[in-house]
N, C-alpha and C positions, 0 to 999 in steps of 0.2 A: 399345102401343109401349113398350119399356123403354129407360131411359137407359143409356148406356154408362157403366161404373164410373169411367172416367177423367174424363169430363165432369162427373159428379156431384161428384167431388173438387175439380175446378177451380171449380165454382159455389160449393161450400161454402167453399173457400179465399178466393175473391173476396168472398163475403159477410162472412166473418170480417175480412178486410183492410179492407173498407169500414166495418164497425162500429168497428174499432180506430181508423181515421182520423177518423171522426166523433167518437169519444170524445176523442181527442187535440185535435181542433179545438175542442171545447167547453171544454177547459182552457186553450187558448192565450191567450184574452183575459185570463184571471185571471193567468196567468204573466207576460204582457206588462205588465199593470197593476201587479203586484207589483214587477217590474223597474223600471218607470217611477217608482213611488213611491220605491223605494230610491235611484234615481239622482237624483230631485228633491232628496232630503235632501243629497246631495253637492254640489248647486249652491248651497247656502247654507253659507257659511263664517262661523262665529261666533268672535269673539274676546272674551273676558271680561277680558283683561288691563287692569288699571287701573279696573275697575268698583268702585263703592263705594256706601255705606259698608260693605257686606257682601261677602265673597268669594263668587263663584258656584261652587258645588260642581259636580263633573264630571257627576253624575247630572242636576242641574238644567240644565246646559249641553246635554246630550244631549236632554233633554225639550224645551227651547226650540227646538233645531234641528229636531226631529221635528215639533213642533206649529206652529212658524212656517212650515215647509215645507208642512204640511197646510193652513194658513190661506191661503197663496197659491194652492194647488191648488183648494181649495174656492171661493175667490173667482173664480178663472179659469173653473171649470166653471159656477158660478152665473151669471156674466155672459154666458158663451157660450150657455148653455141657458135663460137667463132664469128661473132657479129660486131664489126667495128661501129656500126650505126648507134649502138647503145652507149658508146663512150662519150658522145657529144653532150649527153644529159648531165654529166658530172665532172668531166675532165677537160682541161685546156692546156695548150702549150706543149712542152716537151714530154710530159707524162702521158698525154693523150697520144702523141706520135709514137712513143715507145710501146704503149699497149697495142696500138694498131699494128705496129711491126711484128709484135709477138703473135698476134692473131693471124696475120698473113703467113708467118712462118709455120704456125700450127696447121693452117689449111694445106700448105705444101706437103707437110709430113703426115697428114691424116690423123693428127692427135688433137686432143683438147685438154683443158685444165679445169679442175673443179676445186673451188675453195669452199670448205665447210667452216663457217664462222662460229667460233666458240665464245667470242666476247672480246671487248676492247676496254682498256683503261686509258682514257685520253686526258692529257693535261694541256690547257691552253697556256703557252709560255709567253706569247707576245700578241698584242692586239694593237694595230697601228693607230696613231692618233686620229687619222681621218676615218677610221672604221671600215677600211676596205680590204684589209689583209690580216690573217692570223697565222701564227706558227703553232702547230700542234705537235705533241710528242705522244705517240700511240704505242701502247704495248698490246699487241694482238695475239690472241690464241686462235690458231687456225689449223685445219687439216688441209694439206695440199695434196691433191691427187692428179696424176697424169693418166688420161684415158685414151685407149685405142678403141674407138666406137663406144661401146658401153662397158668394155672390160678395163678394170683398173690395172695399169701396168706398174705403177709406182704410187706409194702413199707415205706421207710423213706428217707427224704432229709437230707444229712449230709454235714457239713463243718468240715472236719477232717484234722488234721495236722499229718504228718508222718516224721519220721527220717529215711532216706534212706542212705545205704552205697552201692555205685555203684563201682564195680571193673572191671578192664580190664581182660577179660578171652578170650584167643585165638583171640586177636585183635578185640574184641567186648565188649562193656560195658554191664554188667549184674548186676541185683539186688542181693546183698548178704544178706542185712538186710533191712527189711521194717517194722518198728514198729510204730503203732499208738501212738501218744502222748496223754495220757489221760488229760482231762480237758482243752485242748488247744483250 
């Protein structure tokens, strides 16, 4: 039995189209992740006006914005997926240890935390003379959710102020202190 030439072309065309769609689908998550990462940076507005005693250079301000945004994203994913390994990318010292303890406690209780970032207004208050430490004041608009599996068991909208110490570690800015300011 021989195939009709027209049906062979249709089958080949269909196979090529399916292969192309599968290839595009494999790139879609990467493209969406890249778009989400770039839009995350835009939710963090940094003002360095009045910082001292050293002036914050434009390249430093861009690096702070990029790496502070990454810190929030890494923290959110680490707390949602209960993964302490993600903390090392953006956190050092006691804040890293505190977040790791929180994740270990979540693992024991079977819950996770989701932060939905709605934006930040960040002011650089202090930039050390040697250029290795910054004090930031962040007013963050976030939604905090507690999850049991995929079920949201608690959710709240927060406008929270944070005192953040950002330090230069191995040519990268990392969060050393991140303290919520009560009543702010």
